[in-house]
Legacy VTK file of the C-alpha trace (Angstrom):
# vtk DataFile Version 3.0
C-alpha trace
ASCII
DATASET POLYDATA
POINTS 411 float
17.256 -33.320 23.951
18.387 -29.864 25.062
15.684 -27.337 25.827
15.862 -24.247 23.644
16.466 -20.835 25.192
13.754 -18.707 23.617
14.374 -15.066 22.767
10.927 -13.581 22.144
10.397 -11.111 19.301
8.546 -7.877 19.952
4.962 -8.735 20.934
3.728 -5.428 19.520
4.785 -6.482 15.997
2.753 -9.670 16.339
-0.272 -7.769 17.644
-0.048 -5.227 14.826
0.165 -7.807 12.042
-2.569 -9.919 13.643
-4.991 -7.027 14.155
-4.677 -5.917 10.535
-5.888 -9.341 9.401
-8.392 -9.967 12.197
-11.188 -7.885 10.691
-11.232 -9.646 7.324
-13.861 -12.306 6.707
-15.628 -12.343 10.045
-18.731 -14.540 9.900
-21.394 -12.877 12.021
-23.904 -15.676 11.438
-21.728 -18.670 12.321
-19.121 -16.907 14.405
-15.437 -17.093 13.588
-14.255 -16.538 10.017
-15.365 -17.533 6.539
-12.707 -16.882 3.906
-12.885 -19.098 0.837
-10.893 -19.312 -2.372
-11.258 -16.179 -4.511
-14.294 -14.803 -2.635
-14.372 -11.207 -1.396
-12.880 -12.026 2.016
-10.124 -14.060 0.392
-9.317 -11.245 -2.047
-9.075 -8.789 0.850
-6.783 -11.141 2.780
-4.630 -11.615 -0.326
-4.340 -7.831 -0.637
-3.336 -7.711 3.035
-0.570 -10.264 2.351
0.757 -8.313 -0.627
0.845 -5.087 1.401
2.565 -6.751 4.366
5.153 -8.423 2.133
5.928 -5.253 0.201
6.258 -3.345 3.469
9.110 -5.721 4.264
10.768 -5.191 0.897
9.677 -8.561 -0.497
8.807 -8.958 -4.185
5.366 -10.541 -4.618
4.244 -12.629 -7.558
1.151 -14.703 -8.301
1.788 -18.080 -9.896
-0.337 -19.682 -12.606
-2.593 -21.282 -9.958
-3.204 -18.173 -7.868
-0.707 -18.983 -5.112
1.184 -15.948 -3.793
4.992 -15.894 -3.424
6.866 -13.131 -1.601
10.591 -13.324 -2.390
13.448 -11.989 -0.306
15.932 -11.518 -3.106
15.846 -13.251 -6.459
13.985 -16.538 -7.016
16.231 -19.482 -7.773
16.966 -23.176 -7.386
17.233 -24.651 -3.887
14.866 -22.088 -2.388
13.785 -22.228 1.235
10.033 -21.614 1.365
7.786 -21.092 4.363
4.151 -20.068 4.683
0.652 -21.493 4.849
-2.835 -20.321 3.786
-5.340 -17.568 4.613
-8.648 -19.264 3.750
-10.809 -20.958 6.362
-13.518 -23.537 6.811
-17.022 -22.016 7.117
-17.126 -20.298 10.505
-13.568 -21.368 11.284
-11.090 -20.105 13.842
-8.630 -17.256 13.537
-5.421 -19.297 13.679
-5.768 -22.181 11.216
-3.677 -21.023 8.283
-3.201 -17.323 9.091
-0.887 -18.087 12.026
1.584 -19.668 9.615
1.456 -16.695 7.248
1.744 -14.040 9.970
4.542 -15.994 11.677
6.424 -16.300 8.390
6.288 -12.543 7.829
7.391 -11.870 11.403
10.195 -14.412 11.012
11.452 -12.262 8.132
11.497 -9.312 10.537
13.347 -11.410 13.101
15.946 -12.563 10.593
16.587 -8.985 9.520
16.987 -7.894 13.154
19.573 -10.658 13.554
21.370 -9.479 10.439
20.789 -12.733 8.570
21.583 -12.430 4.866
20.051 -15.452 3.075
22.617 -17.431 1.123
19.805 -19.299 -0.622
16.656 -18.034 -2.375
13.878 -17.497 0.171
10.126 -17.002 -0.143
6.995 -16.740 1.965
4.160 -18.579 0.195
0.409 -18.261 0.601
-1.543 -21.129 -0.964
-5.062 -20.954 -2.438
-8.092 -22.753 -0.965
-6.313 -25.101 1.429
-9.529 -25.915 3.276
-11.680 -26.564 0.204
-14.449 -24.522 1.827
-15.783 -23.090 -1.423
-15.111 -25.641 -4.168
-14.838 -28.814 -2.095
-11.249 -29.741 -2.961
-8.734 -29.215 -0.135
-5.147 -28.052 -0.766
-6.250 -26.814 -4.170
-3.300 -24.492 -4.821
-0.609 -26.972 -3.800
-2.340 -29.855 -5.625
-2.426 -27.838 -8.841
1.212 -26.814 -8.388
2.381 -30.407 -7.959
0.128 -31.935 -10.610
-1.809 -33.946 -8.039
-5.141 -32.933 -9.576
-6.458 -32.608 -13.125
-6.694 -28.882 -13.978
-9.616 -29.512 -16.342
-11.554 -31.109 -13.481
-10.619 -28.180 -11.231
-11.854 -25.607 -13.728
-15.220 -27.390 -13.805
-15.726 -27.248 -10.034
-18.620 -25.088 -8.831
-19.394 -23.528 -5.463
-22.812 -23.888 -3.765
-24.017 -20.748 -5.587
-23.180 -22.233 -8.977
-20.063 -20.113 -9.613
-17.371 -22.063 -11.420
-13.815 -22.053 -10.156
-12.737 -20.841 -13.598
-14.953 -17.758 -13.287
-13.911 -17.111 -9.681
-10.230 -17.320 -10.593
-10.684 -14.980 -13.555
-12.403 -12.459 -11.293
-9.321 -12.587 -9.044
-7.031 -11.910 -12.004
-5.863 -15.509 -12.434
-6.146 -16.953 -15.947
-7.954 -20.292 -15.486
-6.605 -21.572 -18.800
-3.094 -21.457 -17.348
-3.872 -23.493 -14.251
-2.008 -26.744 -13.840
1.324 -28.328 -12.900
4.217 -25.923 -12.452
7.277 -28.218 -12.618
9.870 -25.448 -12.913
8.615 -23.681 -9.787
8.346 -26.957 -7.898
11.872 -27.973 -8.899
13.180 -24.677 -7.519
12.011 -25.457 -3.969
14.790 -26.952 -1.875
12.937 -27.081 1.469
9.401 -26.265 2.580
8.628 -25.493 6.229
5.072 -24.738 7.372
4.121 -23.435 10.814
0.569 -24.173 11.957
-1.520 -24.042 15.084
-1.905 -27.578 16.436
-5.284 -29.144 15.722
-5.682 -31.446 18.685
-3.686 -31.983 21.878
-0.957 -34.455 20.978
1.678 -31.830 21.749
0.425 -31.498 25.318
0.468 -35.283 25.681
4.035 -35.487 24.349
5.390 -32.656 26.515
3.107 -30.489 28.699
5.825 -27.819 28.960
6.510 -27.417 25.217
4.949 -24.551 23.259
6.114 -25.903 19.893
6.513 -29.325 18.280
7.785 -30.713 14.977
5.377 -32.714 12.803
6.161 -36.304 11.865
3.302 -37.437 9.629
-0.273 -36.920 8.418
-2.669 -39.870 8.390
-4.603 -40.673 5.202
-7.777 -38.651 4.794
-10.537 -38.143 2.270
-14.016 -36.806 1.551
-16.973 -38.774 0.203
-20.385 -37.555 -0.966
-23.385 -39.828 -0.389
-26.433 -39.103 -2.570
-29.527 -40.866 -1.238
-32.539 -40.790 -3.577
-36.143 -41.607 -2.715
-39.533 -40.101 -3.540
-40.403 -36.473 -2.834
-43.839 -36.030 -1.339
-46.123 -34.066 1.005
-45.080 -34.151 4.659
-48.633 -33.920 5.944
-50.512 -36.333 3.684
-48.098 -39.204 3.071
-48.588 -42.161 5.403
-45.525 -43.888 6.853
-46.147 -47.029 4.814
-46.205 -45.006 1.576
-42.952 -43.184 2.150
-39.591 -43.599 0.435
-37.902 -40.965 2.545
-34.185 -40.525 1.709
-33.611 -38.698 4.979
-33.918 -42.000 6.888
-30.856 -43.705 5.316
-29.084 -40.326 5.078
-29.487 -39.863 8.820
-28.190 -43.419 9.333
-24.784 -42.330 8.022
-24.109 -40.466 11.274
-24.456 -43.420 13.688
-22.813 -45.692 11.110
-19.761 -43.425 11.189
-19.710 -43.527 14.987
-19.905 -47.338 15.013
-17.077 -47.516 12.485
-14.864 -45.389 14.731
-15.397 -47.928 17.499
-14.613 -50.830 15.156
-11.504 -49.297 13.556
-9.260 -48.283 16.445
-7.873 -44.773 15.988
-10.080 -43.910 12.997
-12.206 -40.777 12.776
-15.254 -40.300 10.536
-17.433 -37.203 10.524
-20.606 -36.034 8.830
-20.226 -32.274 8.585
-22.742 -31.334 5.915
-26.249 -32.522 4.925
-28.255 -30.963 2.081
-31.841 -32.162 1.455
-33.427 -31.345 -1.910
-35.653 -29.369 -2.243
-35.189 -28.480 1.417
-38.707 -27.432 2.463
-39.844 -27.900 6.059
-43.143 -29.477 4.978
-41.649 -31.569 2.177
-40.319 -35.103 2.107
-37.078 -34.662 0.207
-36.565 -36.565 -3.036
-32.819 -36.687 -2.434
-30.304 -35.929 0.317
-26.604 -35.290 -0.112
-24.317 -36.086 2.823
-20.597 -35.371 3.004
-18.367 -37.693 5.031
-14.815 -36.893 6.157
-12.801 -40.008 7.028
-9.206 -40.356 8.285
-7.388 -43.536 9.217
-3.880 -44.926 8.643
-3.178 -45.319 4.923
-5.547 -45.044 1.964
-6.471 -48.745 2.005
-7.428 -48.517 5.673
-9.440 -45.343 5.099
-11.252 -46.938 2.168
-12.103 -49.969 4.318
-13.503 -47.627 6.958
-15.757 -45.928 4.394
-16.820 -49.285 2.924
-18.021 -50.386 6.355
-20.074 -47.212 6.741
-21.473 -47.565 3.225
-22.576 -51.169 3.834
-24.660 -50.103 6.839
-26.230 -47.239 4.899
-27.159 -49.436 1.943
-29.108 -51.736 4.274
-31.059 -48.743 5.600
-31.664 -47.488 2.060
-32.945 -50.872 0.879
-35.393 -51.039 3.773
-36.715 -47.567 2.888
-36.886 -48.205 -0.853
-34.136 -45.708 -1.634
-30.909 -45.818 -3.624
-27.430 -44.696 -2.592
-24.610 -43.421 -4.792
-21.220 -42.814 -3.148
-18.705 -40.518 -4.839
-15.156 -40.018 -3.607
-14.292 -36.319 -3.836
-10.731 -36.512 -2.520
-8.333 -38.982 -0.947
-4.804 -38.289 0.258
-2.470 -41.055 1.356
-0.537 -41.096 4.607
2.325 -38.587 4.460
5.614 -38.939 6.323
7.564 -35.694 6.485
11.277 -35.754 5.732
12.637 -37.784 8.712
16.156 -36.331 8.690
14.835 -32.773 8.465
12.323 -33.416 11.239
14.919 -34.864 13.599
17.281 -31.996 12.813
14.628 -29.381 13.609
13.553 -31.196 16.764
17.121 -31.338 18.050
17.755 -27.724 17.049
14.720 -26.530 19.000
14.655 -29.122 21.770
10.997 -29.949 21.179
8.991 -33.165 20.689
7.907 -34.721 17.391
4.169 -35.444 16.988
1.841 -36.704 14.218
-1.373 -35.017 13.046
-4.693 -36.049 11.573
-5.135 -32.742 9.743
-4.213 -32.165 6.110
-1.828 -29.384 5.065
-0.153 -27.981 1.969
3.117 -29.273 3.433
1.665 -32.760 3.120
1.072 -32.265 -0.604
4.543 -30.823 -1.189
6.221 -33.575 0.860
6.034 -36.028 -2.042
8.198 -33.689 -4.119
10.489 -31.664 -1.834
11.911 -32.086 1.692
9.116 -30.745 3.891
8.517 -30.250 7.599
5.993 -28.665 9.952
6.089 -26.789 13.225
3.019 -26.869 15.474
2.184 -24.161 18.007
0.430 -25.327 21.163
-3.373 -25.184 21.210
-4.480 -25.173 24.870
-7.916 -26.713 24.244
-7.189 -28.607 21.044
-10.290 -27.062 19.444
-9.907 -26.208 15.762
-12.175 -25.515 12.763
-14.385 -23.599 15.193
-14.573 -20.026 16.517
-13.092 -21.185 19.863
-9.778 -22.127 18.226
-7.003 -20.371 20.152
-3.298 -20.068 20.818
-1.750 -17.880 23.495
0.221 -14.882 22.257
3.254 -16.010 24.245
3.177 -19.389 22.471
2.758 -17.712 19.084
5.852 -15.617 19.772
7.757 -18.779 20.670
6.604 -20.142 17.323
7.942 -17.085 15.475
11.322 -17.457 17.160
11.416 -21.192 16.463
10.564 -20.588 12.814
13.223 -17.896 12.524
15.820 -20.176 14.141
15.061 -22.990 11.711
15.030 -20.683 8.701
18.346 -19.107 9.741
19.955 -22.565 9.689
18.328 -23.572 6.394
19.336 -20.344 4.671
23.048 -20.765 5.362
LINES 1 412
411 0 1 2 3 4 5 6 7 8 9 10 11 12 13 14 15 16 17 18 19 20 21 22 23 24 25 26 27 28 29 30 31 32 33 34 35 36 37 38 39 40 41 42 43 44 45 46 47 48 49 50 51 52 53 54 55 56 57 58 59 60 61 62 63 64 65 66 67 68 69 70 71 72 73 74 75 76 77 78 79 80 81 82 83 84 85 86 87 88 89 90 91 92 93 94 95 96 97 98 99 100 101 102 103 104 105 106 107 108 109 110 111 112 113 114 115 116 117 118 119 120 121 122 123 124 125 126 127 128 129 130 131 132 133 134 135 136 137 138 139 140 141 142 143 144 145 146 147 148 149 150 151 152 153 154 155 156 157 158 159 160 161 162 163 164 165 166 167 168 169 170 171 172 173 174 175 176 177 178 179 180 181 182 183 184 185 186 187 188 189 190 191 192 193 194 195 196 197 198 199 200 201 202 203 204 205 206 207 208 209 210 211 212 213 214 215 216 217 218 219 220 221 222 223 224 225 226 227 228 229 230 231 232 233 234 235 236 237 238 239 240 241 242 243 244 245 246 247 248 249 250 251 252 253 254 255 256 257 258 259 260 261 262 263 264 265 266 267 268 269 270 271 272 273 274 275 276 277 278 279 280 281 282 283 284 285 286 287 288 289 290 291 292 293 294 295 296 297 298 299 300 301 302 303 304 305 306 307 308 309 310 311 312 313 314 315 316 317 318 319 320 321 322 323 324 325 326 327 328 329 330 331 332 333 334 335 336 337 338 339 340 341 342 343 344 345 346 347 348 349 350 351 352 353 354 355 356 357 358 359 360 361 362 363 364 365 366 367 368 369 370 371 372 373 374 375 376 377 378 379 380 381 382 383 384 385 386 387 388 389 390 391 392 393 394 395 396 397 398 399 400 401 402 403 404 405 406 407 408 409 410
């Protein structure tokens, strides 16, 4: 594998594009950023994307699902598409999603500096609600586009404040009645390439000197909601023997997940959200909702992992006199990116190929069109947190790598 000779784009262009976006959606309570599908921060970031694309002479359109497409030239069949998303997890980092969008726009600049004239249709795409931070369904825009989710079910989703996705979309100027599969648009995509900050440190393990890697696959992953129901009561007057406290089995989900990770080698399972109802400090809750994120191999393996956790929790619930209902909110199978495309990009750039445990829009599109990913080195591996980081020099390498790959694909 021949190491690539990097020619860095102008760092000032990166800094300018990054700073324009950096002030949108800052979360002063959690730290980091909170931008969620069709909320105010998301609408501001979408406006930023439109302005940046138009500044580059790109024609922007919004599809029936709210995804943004910035075209260099006329849309058509066999299009090369790159991009990512601008939304975040609650209190997330600056790079997850936005790095791919900013890098795609700067790659357009780089291609124009090189005098590249695309021989194929080309677009920068920005997908809606990739993280699922508001309505609970990740990769919402790409799932709707590909028909991977029922649009009627999507329209009925509500955020924690009780706002329906249909109402939120309408407020953003997207007709919720039109949401759903977009086969003509999907058929027009010839190749999809997404750049993303690495979430983890597999790149460093594969090659400590590489700033960029090509993605090989995404392990299966899903989200489950546990609803534990007991008896609400007074915290100060209810004796231990008289309690049916749902918080006891709900809390047991956390160590059960940790034990399952030890039992299933390579699996990860995480409790990231717990909501007691009614939520008073001096109240024994009558129910507790717990959300579990699980990722392991293929869907059958992930389901087995969750079944093991559930079995432990049901024993705790029975002992406490509580009931448990488990609802699967999402489940995505293992995704293997286009092998020939991945090898071609790896050889073109002289960089390693690594897997990931994180979900991406590229993973949804991969079942329908040749898709690939580029990862930019993350020195700590921290992601989905304010400390998420990538060095500017590595980001510039990523822009050049993306431009190199796009230049080849657009011939």
